[in-house]
N, C-alpha and C positions, 0 to 999 in steps of 0.2 A: 207738379214740377219737377219735386224731388223723387218723385216715384221711380225706381230703377235707375237712377242716375248712379254715373260710376265713380269713384273718388280714388286716386292714389295717393296713401299716405306716405311720403318719403323723409325718412328719420334714421341715423344711425344708432339712437339710443331706442332698444327693445322694447324697455318699458311703456316710453312715452308712444312709440308706433303702434305697439298693442293694444293699450289702454284708448287712444283716438280710435284705432280702426273699430273695437268692439263696439264702444259708443255710437258709433258713425252706423253701424252695421243693426244694432238693435233700433236706431231711426230710420231705418228703411233704405238705406243706402249699399249698393254695391261697391264692397271696399278692398281694394288691392293694397300690399304694402311693398315697399323698398326699401333696402337698409344702404342705398347711395347711388351715385350718379350711373354706374353699369347699369343696375338693377332697374332704375327709372327709364333710363334709355331703350332697352330692350321690351319693357312692358309697353311704350309708346309705339312699337312697331309692331306690336302684337294687338294693341286695339286703342280706341279713340276716348279716354276719359272726359267725364266732363270738367272736374277742377282737380288738380293737383294741391297737395297740401305739402310744403316744401320746407325743411328742416334749411335755415340760414350757415349754421356752423356745423359742418360735416369734414370728415377726413377726406382728402384726395381733390374732387372736385366740389365746389363749394354751392351754396343755394343761388347764389347770384349770378354764377355761370349756367348754371341750369336752369334757371327762370330764364335767362337770354335766351340759351337753346331752344326751350319750349315756344318764347314767343316768337321767335321767327320761324319756326316749323309747324306751328299747332296752333288752333284756335280754341284755345281751353283756358279755363279759369285757375287762376293761380293765386294761391294764401299762403304767405310766407310764415315761418313761425322762427321766432330768435328768442334766447335767453339773454340777449344785449338790450339795453334800454336806451341804446345811442342812438341820436335822431339822423346821424349819418347813415347807417344802415338803413334804418326806414325810407329815408329820401332815396337814395340809390335804388333799393329793392323796388320802389315805386315807378322810378323814373326808367327802368330798363321793362318794364311790363307787368309786374306782379299786380293784382286785383285788390289785394288787401294784404295785411300786416297785423300779425297778433304775437303779443308778447308771452314766454314760459313762466311760470309755469301756465299750462293752458285751461282755462276756464272751458270746459264741453258746453256748455250751454251757450258761450258767447260764441265760441268756434261754431255750433250748430245755426246760430244766427247770421253769422258771417258768410256759411257756406251757402245758405239758403239765399241771400242778397246778392253774390256773386253768382248765382246760377240763373237768379233772375235778369241781371245786367247781360252775362253772357249769351242767355237765351235771346235777349234783344239783340244783341250785337251778330250773332249767328242768322238772324233772320235778315238782318240788314244786310249781311255779306252775301246770303243766297239772293236777295233781289239785286243786287248789286252784279252777281256772277250772271245771273239771266238777264239782265240788261246788257251786259257787257257781249251777250251772244247774241242779242239781236241789233246792235249798236256797232257798225263798222266806219273806220275811220278811211276815207278816201283822199289822200292830199289834205287839205284844208277842211274839206268838207266831211259831215258826219251822214251815213246811210242808215235810217232806220228801217229795217227789213219789217218788223212787224206793223208797223204805221204805214209802210210804202211812201216813204217820205224821204228827201234828201234838204239836209240843210247846210249852209255855207257857215263861214269862220264866225260870223258874229250871233250865228243862229238863226237865221234869217233863212225860211224855206225856199228851195230852190225847183221850179216847176220841173217835172220831167214826165216823160209820156210811158204809156204802159210797158211797151219796148226797151226803154231805157232802166226802168224799172228793173226788168227781169235780166236785162245785162248786167246790171250793178250787183244784182242778186246772185247770177253764175259765177263772175269773177269772186265775190266776197266767200263763197263755198268751195271755190277751187285756186284760193290764195297760192301762189309759187309754183303754178301749175301752167305749163303753155297750153291754150286753146287755138286751134284753128277755126277757119270761116265756118266750117261745117258743123263742128261740136258745137261752138256758141250760138248757133242758128236752131241745132236742134236740141239743147240745154233750154233756151229760152223760148222754146215752143212756139216757135214761129212756123206754125205750118204751110205758110203760102211761099215759101221759099223755093230758088230756084238753083240748082247747081253750079250755077255760074253767076248768080246774083251776086255783087260786089256791094249790094246796100250797107250790110253789116260794117264796111270802113266806113261811109257816111255816117251810119248810126253813132258809131264809136268816134268817130270825128267830132259830132254835136256833142257826145258825152263829155268828151274832156275838155271841149269849151265850158264846162260847166263844174267839173272838179279839178283840171291843172292849173296850176299856178301859171305857167308857160304853155298853151295848148301847142305851140311850134316845136316845143321839146318836151315832149311828154315823160313825165317821171312816174306816175302811178300807173296806168295801163300803157305798157310799154309794147311797141312793135316787135319783134322778133321776125327779122328779115326771111322771108320764105318759107315761115312756117306760121305763124298766126300772132296772138297777142298773150300777154303774160302782166295779171295785176301781183305786184311786188309790194 
């Protein structure tokens, strides 16, 4: 887990910064240093570290502001360093998203143990986030319904499965893949791979009408799959 992990040490005190960086490098980490907010922000745009060790009290932008910035924009472990023993700083730091908090003077062995613990936790968090991202890619909201592309299933607001035909599944999949784009009847039939269609076939309208009864709150006034008069249909 620690092999090749990238750590950024951000501290305005050169002695502390260099001592911590040297120890962590000897412990097998890839370490980069920053002397304050501007340098840290620049490093974050150049690469994604696994953990940032962040001094609380620095001139200019302080550690709390930087921790808030990191938590809002990056999935990274954050360990706060402080020379203050104040409980308020510790609580505030943890509340804005720091993963751990350690007081100066830093015991390097304790810091190493804290880093390994944070890496274990953030590794699990990242796996969870990746699963959530993968899940969101194949779960699509159609009004009050959820369409599971991978499972070929449609679920109502209460989580109860709603039966759909193979053609209805293909139509939902086409709309999900072309959200915000107007599709005419020919495009829908072609994209849904209905090989038996006729250029003058209006059955697509009937199929979409049936589909609306399953996904629209009011099928007579569709808001999910809209009719664009004279053009086609739009999933918005």
